[in-house]
C-alpha positions in Angstrom: 193.4 -48.6 -60.6 192.3 -45.0 -62.0 189.4 -45.6 -59.7 191.8 -46.0 -56.6 193.8 -42.8 -57.6 190.2 -40.8 -57.8 189.5 -42.5 -54.7 192.6 -41.1 -53.0 191.9 -37.6 -54.5 188.9 -37.4 -52.8 190.0 -38.6 -49.6 192.9 -35.7 -49.8 190.4 -33.2 -50.9 188.2 -34.1 -47.8 191.6 -33.6 -45.3 192.0 -30.6 -47.1 188.8 -29.3 -46.6 188.6 -30.0 -43.2 191.9 -28.2 -42.0 190.0 -25.1 -44.1 187.4 -22.6 -42.0 183.8 -24.2 -42.5 182.4 -22.3 -45.9 179.1 -23.3 -47.9 179.6 -25.9 -49.8 180.0 -25.3 -53.4 179.7 -27.2 -56.7 183.2 -28.3 -56.9 182.7 -30.1 -53.5 180.4 -32.6 -55.0 182.4 -32.8 -58.5 185.4 -35.7 -57.4 182.4 -37.6 -56.1 180.4 -37.2 -59.1 183.3 -37.9 -61.3 184.2 -41.2 -59.2 180.4 -42.6 -59.8 180.8 -41.5 -63.2 183.9 -43.7 -63.7 182.2 -47.1 -61.6 179.3 -46.7 -64.0 181.4 -47.2 -66.9 183.8 -50.0 -65.2 180.6 -51.3 -64.5 178.9 -51.5 -68.0 182.5 -52.7 -69.4 183.2 -55.4 -66.7 179.9 -56.7 -65.3 181.1 -59.7 -64.2 183.5 -58.4 -61.6 182.2 -59.0 -58.3 184.5 -57.4 -56.2 184.3 -54.2 -58.0 180.3 -53.9 -57.6 181.2 -54.8 -53.6 183.9 -51.8 -54.2 181.2 -49.2 -55.9 178.5 -50.4 -53.0 181.3 -49.7 -50.2 181.8 -46.4 -51.9 178.2 -45.2 -51.8 177.8 -46.1 -48.1 180.7 -44.1 -47.4 179.6 -41.3 -49.2 175.6 -42.1 -48.4 174.4 -42.0 -51.8 171.3 -43.7 -51.0 169.6 -43.3 -54.8 172.5 -44.8 -55.9 173.1 -47.5 -53.9 169.0 -48.8 -54.5 169.8 -48.4 -58.2 173.3 -50.3 -57.9 171.8 -53.3 -56.1 169.1 -53.7 -58.5 171.8 -53.8 -61.5 173.9 -56.4 -59.5 171.3 -58.4 -58.7 170.3 -58.5 -62.2 173.6 -59.5 -63.5 174.3 -61.7 -60.6 171.1 -63.8 -59.5 173.1 -66.9 -57.6 175.3 -64.5 -55.3 174.2 -64.7 -52.0 176.9 -62.0 -50.7 175.0 -59.4 -52.8 171.8 -60.3 -51.6 172.7 -60.2 -48.0 174.5 -57.1 -48.3 171.2 -55.7 -50.1 168.9 -57.0 -47.5 171.1 -55.9 -44.8 171.4 -52.4 -45.9 167.1 -52.1 -46.6 166.6 -53.3 -43.0 169.5 -51.8 -41.0 170.4 -48.5 -42.9 167.0 -47.9 -44.2 164.7 -49.3 -42.0 162.6 -50.7 -44.4 162.0 -54.1 -43.1 159.2 -55.0 -45.5 162.0 -54.4 -48.9 164.5 -56.7 -47.1 162.1 -59.4 -46.4 161.4 -59.0 -50.6 164.9 -59.0 -51.1 165.7 -62.2 -48.9 162.6 -64.1 -50.2 163.9 -63.4 -53.6 167.3 -64.3 -52.8 165.7 -67.9 -50.9 164.3 -68.6 -54.5 167.0 -68.5 -56.3 169.7 -69.8 -53.9 167.3 -72.1 -51.6 170.3 -74.2 -50.2 172.3 -71.1 -48.8 173.0 -71.0 -45.4 174.0 -67.8 -45.1 170.7 -66.5 -46.2 168.4 -68.2 -44.2 170.6 -67.0 -41.2 170.6 -63.3 -42.3 166.8 -63.7 -43.0 166.5 -64.9 -39.0 168.9 -62.2 -37.8 166.6 -59.5 -39.9 163.4 -60.9 -38.5 164.7 -60.9 -34.4 166.0 -57.6 -35.2 162.4 -56.5 -36.2 160.8 -58.1 -33.1 163.2 -56.4 -30.7 162.7 -52.9 -32.7 158.7 -53.9 -31.8 159.0 -55.1 -29.1 161.0 -51.5 -28.3 158.1 -49.5 -29.8 155.5 -51.4 -28.0 157.5 -50.3 -24.5 158.1 -47.0 -25.2 153.9 -46.9 -26.2 153.2 -48.9 -23.2 150.6 -50.8 -25.5 148.9 -53.5 -23.7 145.5 -55.4 -25.1 145.7 -58.8 -26.9 148.9 -58.5 -27.9 150.4 -57.5 -24.9 149.5 -60.3 -22.9 150.9 -62.9 -25.5 154.3 -61.2 -25.1 154.1 -61.1 -21.3 153.2 -64.8 -21.5 155.9 -65.5 -24.2 158.7 -63.5 -22.0 158.4 -66.5 -19.7 161.6 -67.8 -22.0 163.6 -65.1 -20.5 163.9 -63.3 -23.7 165.4 -66.3 -25.5 163.3 -67.7 -28.8 163.5 -71.0 -29.1 165.2 -72.5 -32.4 163.1 -75.7 -33.1 161.5 -74.1 -35.3 164.2 -72.9 -37.6 166.1 -76.3 -37.3 164.3 -77.3 -40.8 165.3 -74.4 -42.4 168.6 -74.5 -42.1 170.4 -77.8 -43.3 
């Protein structure tokens, strides 16, 4: 309830700030946001088992571009809730799509698959992340116009007209 009040106060402050002429940001511009972070930290200490509150804090950090805090929050949340697939998929999605770090996303998803090996959602997230990474590499290769050993193999694989056969992954998803 108190967090909702502070979030509404931040929205009101941002609306008023948008109406005023642009000036240099002052220390008071960041005070409300820092205060909300402090409230969330206190709440997380008290209510560690409340996953909805963790997700609300993650959402707040995403909206306010607090990427340093967000990395710490994901680490803490996964420490307290190692079997929650939603937190793992949020963390991997943020690492891959927001931060652009496929290596860390793989590490998070592989850790998730070790702890929650029967979760289909995680296998699907892993597959989507790998497809995204392949598309990114293919785009880079086209931009740089690289040819060679890998270029020939990619041209041969385009005989599938861009479709990836799912036979490899059918055993992974139950």
